[in-house]
C-alpha positions as CSV (number, residue, x, y, z in Angstrom):
1,X,-23.0,31.2,-24.2
2,X,-20.6,30.3,-26.9
3,X,-21.6,28.6,-30.2
4,X,-19.8,25.4,-31.1
5,X,-18.0,24.8,-34.3
6,X,-19.3,22.2,-36.7
7,X,-17.5,19.2,-35.1
8,X,-19.3,16.7,-32.9
9,X,-19.4,17.7,-29.2
10,X,-16.6,16.2,-27.2
11,X,-18.0,14.5,-24.1
12,X,-16.5,12.5,-21.3
13,X,-19.0,9.8,-21.5
14,X,-18.3,7.3,-24.3
15,X,-20.0,3.9,-25.0
16,X,-23.1,5.4,-23.4
17,X,-26.4,4.0,-24.4
18,X,-29.1,6.6,-24.8
19,X,-32.9,6.3,-25.0
20,X,-34.8,9.2,-26.7
21,X,-38.6,9.4,-26.1
22,X,-40.3,11.3,-28.9
23,X,-44.0,10.5,-29.3
24,X,-45.2,13.8,-30.7
25,X,-45.9,14.6,-34.4
26,X,-43.9,14.0,-37.5
27,X,-42.3,17.4,-37.5
28,X,-41.2,17.0,-33.9
29,X,-39.4,13.8,-34.8
30,X,-37.6,15.6,-37.7
31,X,-36.5,18.2,-35.2
32,X,-35.3,15.6,-32.8
33,X,-32.8,14.0,-35.3
34,X,-30.0,16.5,-34.4
35,X,-30.3,15.4,-30.8
36,X,-30.2,11.8,-31.8
37,X,-27.1,12.5,-33.9
38,X,-25.4,14.2,-31.0
39,X,-26.1,11.3,-28.6
40,X,-25.0,8.8,-31.3
41,X,-21.5,10.3,-31.1
42,X,-21.4,8.9,-27.5
43,X,-22.8,5.5,-28.1
44,X,-25.9,3.5,-29.2
45,X,-29.2,5.3,-29.4
46,X,-32.7,3.8,-29.1
47,X,-35.8,5.9,-29.9
48,X,-39.4,5.5,-28.8
49,X,-41.6,6.7,-31.6
50,X,-45.3,6.6,-32.6
51,X,-46.3,4.4,-35.5
52,X,-46.7,7.5,-37.7
53,X,-43.2,8.8,-37.1
54,X,-41.2,5.6,-36.8
55,X,-40.7,5.4,-40.5
56,X,-38.7,8.6,-40.5
57,X,-36.0,6.7,-38.6
58,X,-36.0,3.5,-40.7
59,X,-32.7,4.2,-42.5
60,X,-31.1,6.5,-39.9
61,X,-27.5,5.3,-39.1
62,X,-27.6,7.1,-35.8
63,X,-30.4,4.9,-34.5
64,X,-29.7,1.4,-33.1
65,X,-33.3,0.5,-32.5
66,X,-36.8,2.0,-32.9
67,X,-39.4,1.0,-30.4
68,X,-42.9,1.8,-31.7
69,X,-45.2,2.9,-28.9
70,X,-48.8,2.6,-30.1
71,X,-50.7,3.8,-27.0
72,X,-54.0,3.6,-28.8
73,X,-53.7,0.0,-30.0
74,X,-50.9,-2.6,-29.3
75,X,-49.6,-0.7,-26.2
76,X,-53.0,0.5,-24.9
77,X,-53.6,0.3,-21.2
78,X,-51.5,-0.7,-18.2
79,X,-50.5,-4.0,-19.7
80,X,-49.3,-2.5,-22.9
81,X,-47.4,0.2,-21.0
82,X,-45.6,-2.4,-18.8
83,X,-44.7,-4.4,-21.9
84,X,-43.1,-1.4,-23.6
85,X,-41.3,-0.6,-20.3
86,X,-39.8,-4.1,-20.2
87,X,-38.7,-3.8,-23.9
88,X,-36.9,-0.5,-23.1
89,X,-35.2,-2.0,-20.0
90,X,-33.8,-4.8,-22.3
91,X,-31.9,-2.1,-24.2
92,X,-30.0,-1.3,-21.0
93,X,-30.0,2.5,-21.5
94,X,-27.7,4.7,-19.3
95,X,-29.9,7.8,-19.8
96,X,-33.3,8.7,-21.1
97,X,-33.9,12.0,-22.9
98,X,-37.5,13.2,-22.9
99,X,-38.0,15.1,-26.2
100,X,-41.7,14.8,-25.5
101,X,-42.7,16.1,-22.1
102,X,-46.0,14.5,-21.2
103,X,-46.6,12.7,-17.8
104,X,-47.1,9.4,-19.7
105,X,-43.6,9.7,-21.3
106,X,-42.0,10.6,-18.0
107,X,-43.7,7.6,-16.3
108,X,-42.4,5.4,-19.1
109,X,-38.9,6.7,-18.5
110,X,-39.3,6.1,-14.8
111,X,-40.5,2.6,-15.4
112,X,-37.3,1.7,-17.2
113,X,-35.5,2.0,-13.9
114,X,-32.9,4.4,-15.4
115,X,-31.7,6.9,-12.9
116,X,-30.7,9.6,-15.5
117,X,-33.9,11.1,-17.0
118,X,-33.5,14.4,-18.7
119,X,-36.2,16.7,-19.9
120,X,-37.4,20.3,-20.0
121,X,-38.2,22.2,-16.8
122,X,-41.5,23.4,-18.3
123,X,-42.8,19.9,-19.2
124,X,-45.8,18.3,-17.5
125,X,-43.7,15.3,-16.5
126,X,-40.8,17.3,-15.0
127,X,-41.5,16.0,-11.4
128,X,-40.3,12.6,-12.6
129,X,-37.0,13.9,-14.2
130,X,-33.7,13.6,-12.5
131,X,-32.4,16.6,-14.6
132,X,-34.7,19.5,-15.7
133,X,-33.2,21.6,-18.5
134,X,-34.2,25.2,-19.0
135,X,-36.6,25.7,-21.9
136,X,-35.0,28.4,-24.0
137,X,-37.8,30.3,-25.8
138,X,-35.2,32.3,-27.7
139,X,-33.9,29.2,-29.6
140,X,-35.2,27.2,-32.5
141,X,-36.9,24.0,-31.2
142,X,-34.3,21.8,-32.8
143,X,-31.6,23.7,-30.8
144,X,-33.7,23.4,-27.6
145,X,-34.0,19.6,-28.1
146,X,-30.2,19.4,-28.9
147,X,-29.6,21.1,-25.6
148,X,-31.1,18.2,-23.7
149,X,-27.7,16.5,-24.4
150,X,-25.6,19.6,-23.8
151,X,-27.5,22.2,-21.8
152,X,-24.4,24.5,-21.4
153,X,-23.9,24.9,-25.1
154,X,-25.6,26.1,-28.3
155,X,-25.4,24.0,-31.5
156,X,-23.9,25.3,-34.7
157,X,-25.9,25.4,-38.0
158,X,-24.6,22.0,-39.1
159,X,-25.4,20.4,-35.8
160,X,-29.0,21.7,-36.0
161,X,-29.5,20.2,-39.5
162,X,-32.3,17.6,-39.6
163,X,-31.1,14.1,-40.6
164,X,-33.4,12.3,-43.0
165,X,-32.4,9.2,-44.9
166,X,-35.1,8.3,-47.5
167,X,-34.9,4.7,-48.8
168,X,-35.4,3.3,-52.3
169,X,-39.2,3.4,-52.0
170,X,-39.2,7.1,-51.1
171,X,-36.8,7.9,-53.9
172,X,-39.0,6.0,-56.4
173,X,-42.1,7.9,-55.2
174,X,-40.4,11.3,-55.7
175,X,-39.1,10.3,-59.1
176,X,-42.7,9.2,-60.1
177,X,-44.1,12.5,-58.9
178,X,-41.6,14.6,-60.7
179,X,-41.7,12.4,-63.8
180,X,-45.5,13.1,-64.0
181,X,-44.7,16.8,-64.7
182,X,-44.6,17.2,-68.5
183,X,-42.8,20.5,-68.6
184,X,-40.0,22.5,-66.8
185,X,-42.3,24.7,-64.8
186,X,-41.5,24.7,-61.1
187,X,-43.7,22.7,-58.7
188,X,-45.2,24.4,-55.6
189,X,-46.4,22.4,-52.6
190,X,-48.8,23.8,-50.0
191,X,-49.6,22.4,-46.6
192,X,-52.3,24.7,-45.3
193,X,-53.8,22.4,-42.7
194,X,-52.5,21.3,-39.3
195,X,-53.8,19.7,-36.1
196,X,-52.8,22.9,-34.3
197,X,-54.9,26.0,-35.1
198,X,-51.8,28.2,-34.7
199,X,-50.1,26.3,-37.6
200,X,-53.1,26.5,-40.0
201,X,-53.4,29.0,-42.8
202,X,-56.5,31.3,-42.4
203,X,-59.8,29.8,-43.6
204,X,-58.5,26.2,-43.6
């Protein structure tokens, strides 16, 4: 398998509207931004996100629309599910890319009526996909997600780079944090906890 250079992938499909479903954690959304950028080179991209991760896409120029899927509140139950499905159909996507592989996400993709539904062959919802892409355990997860758009290629380093676009509020918060430091000593940030036990430091 040959690595690409740093240029966007050439693709025969142009003016193609893509829908990306990513309802996992914040870090997963960050790692999905290279996939979003790749699809944006082909046409408009809408993204289904959780309330927690939707803010990461607020200023992203590669995203046309963010659809917040709050399955525990506003989109709870069958009625909420169908409402979100109608909203997604209104965007008239040509293809759905399942960056999150649950059966619920796959059912949501199916409910849009879109015939092209792409996800990993190892996902729980794979029976509802029209294309099941091999899950490459030898690749970084950002590269795996990128391959949903180009399964026969591997991304270059620049293509795998996360895309984050902080706004004025985020810049002000960082400036305030750094301004609180009274000297030139370096700051060290630790994140010892996690929802997943495999990501936690020992004893936390």
